[in-house]
N, C-alpha and C positions, 0 to 999 in steps of 0.2 A: 558514544560521543566522539567527535573528531576535533582535533586542535584547530586553532585559528589559522595556523600555517597550512594544514591539510585542506581547510575550507577554501583558502585562496588558491592553492595549487589545483584543487578540483575545478574551481571556477575557470582558471586559465586554460586548463585542458578542455573543458566543456566548450568554451568560446572558440578555441582552435578547431575542435572537431566540427562545429557548426560552420565555421569559416571555410573549412576544407570541403564542405558539401558543394555540389554543382551550383554555379552562380544563380541559376534560376530559383534555387531554394535559399541560399544564404543571403542573397541581396535584400530580401524583405524580412527574413527571419532574424538575422543577427542584430539589426538596429532595435527591434522590439525586445529581444532578449536583453540587450544592454540597457534599454530604457528602464527595465524592471530589475536591474542588477541587484540592488539592495535586498529586494524581496526574494528573488530566485536563489541567490547565493546562500541565504540563511534559512530558507524554509525547509520543513521536514518532509519526509516521504509518506508519513502516516501520522495518526493522532495518538495512538496508545503505545506505551513503551515496549510492550511485548509483541507489537506488530513489527514492521521493519523500518529502521532508521528514523525513529520518531525523536529527532533531535536537530538542533540548528545545523544546517548544512547537509541534512540527511537526504534531501531530494536529489541533489547532484551526485552525492556519493552513491546513492542507489542507482541512478541513471547510468553512471559510468560502469558500475558493476554489471548491470544488464548488458551494456554495450560490449564489455569484454567477454561475458558469457555467450552472447549472440555470435560473436566472431568465432569462438571455439566451436559452437554448435553448427555454424555454417560450414566449417571445414569438416566436421564430423558427418553431417548429412551427405556431403559430397563424397567423402571417403567410403561411406557405407552404401553408396549407390543411389542416394536421393537425387531427384532431378532438380538442380538449382538453375536450370536454364530459363524457366518462365519468369523469373524476376532478376533484377540486377543487384549487385552488392550495394550500390548507392541507395537503392530503395530500402534495403535492409537497414543500413546505417542511419538513414534519415528517420525511418519509422521508430527505431530504438530511441534515438535522441529526443523525440517529441512525443512518445507514446503516453507519457504521464504529464505532459505540459499543462493539462487542465487543472492540475493540483495547485497551480499558481492563482487560480481564481479567474477573475476578469481584469481587464485593464484598470477598471475603476474600483476594484475590491478584491482583497486577498481571500483565499479559501481557508487557510489555517490561521487561527489566532491563539496566542498563549491562553491557557485555561486560567481563569481567575477564581476557580473553585478548588480550594485545597483538598476538600473532601473527595472530589472526583480524581484528583491527582493521586492522593494517598490510597484510596480504596479501589479505584478502577484502573489506575495507571494511565488515565486520560490526560496526557500532558498538554494536548492542544484541543481546541474545540472548533467546530465548523462555523463559518460566518454565515448566518442566516439572512444577512442583509442583501446577499446576492442570490439570484435565482438558483434553485436546486437543479443540478445537472449531473449526469454520470461523467466521470473523469474523462473517458475516451471521447464522449460527445463534446465536452467542453474543449478538449484538445483540438478537435477538428474545427470547432467554431472559431477558436483563436487563430488558427492557421488561415482560415477563410477570411477572417476579419483583417488580418495583416497582409493579405494578398499573396499568401504562399500556396501555390497550387500543389495538389497531391494527385498521384496516379491512383488507378483503381487498386493496384496491389498495396500501395501505402495506406489507402483508406481502409481496406479490410484488415490489414495488419494492426493498425491503430485501434480500430473498432473492436477487434476480437482479442486483444492482448490479455484480457482477463480470463480467457478460456471459458470453461463451464462453470466458473464461479459466478458468472452472470447468466441467468436463465435465458435471457433474450438471445444469447449466442447459440442456443441449441439448434436453431434453424440452419445455421451454417456448419456446426460441428457434429450434429447427430442426424445427418440427412439419411432418409430412407431410400433415396434414388440416386443412381450414379450421375444423373444429369444435374443434380443440385448440389453435388459435393464441391468442396473448394477446388479450384483449378490448380492450386499450388500450395506448398506447405509453409509459406512465409508466416502466416498468422500463428501457426502451431509452433514454429521455431521461436518466434518472439515471445509467445506465452511461456514456453519452456525456459527460455533464458530469464524471463521476468520472475517466474516461480522459483527457479534455482537461486537467483540473487536474493530474493526475499527470504528464502529459507536459510541461506547462509547468514543473512543478517539476524534472523531469529536465533540461530545457533550462537552467534556472537553475543547476543543479549543474554541468552541462557547461561553462557560461560561466566558472565559477570554477575548474573542474578540467579544462581542455582535454585531449583525448586526445593532442594533439600534444606535450604536455609530457612529456618522457621521465621526469621525476621522479615523475609520477603513476602510472607503471607499477611495481608492486611487483616486487622481485627474486624470482626463482624463481616467476614468475607461474603456471606450469603444470608438471606432471610432465614433459611433453614438452620444455619449455625446459631444465629441470634435467638431464634425461637427455642432451640434445644437448651441453650445456656440459661435462658430466662425460665424455662420450665424446671430445670434442675435446681434453680435457686428458690423455688417456691417451697414454703414450709408453713406450718400452722401458726407459728409465732407471729409472722408478719402478714398473714392472711387469715384473719379470724373467721371469715366466712367459708374457709376451705374445709370440706368434710373429709373424714378418713377414707371414705369410699372413693372420692375424687382423687385423693392423694395416691391411693393404690393403683388407680388407672394410669396416672402419670408415671408412677414408678415402673409399671409394667413395660413402658416404652424403652427403658434402659436396661432391662434384664436380658441376658443372653438366653437363647432357646436351649 
């Protein structure tokens, strides 16, 4: 969770970073971002508590962390001999700021909605649910659609960076990231850099969640965590007194499941 003050500070920084983009980008992007301020400022970065930043204000908090990680990695790639000439720093910064923009949904419909099922919240950690009233799209594709709809032009480098930011977590990216020929390999490492920054930020956020919800805490494990657990508990509770049709032979078979070899 982040405080109300942190949410506002993150929003102010996010808006400033967008405003600092080249005018060709900020001119149409910033008004649309501000148009949806209430939604973007408060929306999460994911749906489940053990994913990353699944809390109000999580989206911008995550985006800014990716932004900071990407800047560090940009310097590291250059320091280690990586060729940063094929793309510009402006392309990197723009791509990072909008790579997850699709998580806001569409102009007429949000993507994340508070979960009204307490069972899903308690048992699965699913704090938010997805809005099925809007068309299903991959986040990266929706990000690019929104940019196009708002009249924000993207370069080829930016398009690929946004499209591929999930790396090999998205099977459709294998064409670009697992090429068998040198002619079809990516022409620069920008998409890889952004994926690395995104993955780093997400895992840091997971570690922050773990520190507040340690796996060793028995209270953090929901009851009936799985069908298997539930079936085993039910089987252990079976006895002849409350199951008159239960034969001794069947009971022996059930008991054998719980005996050590």
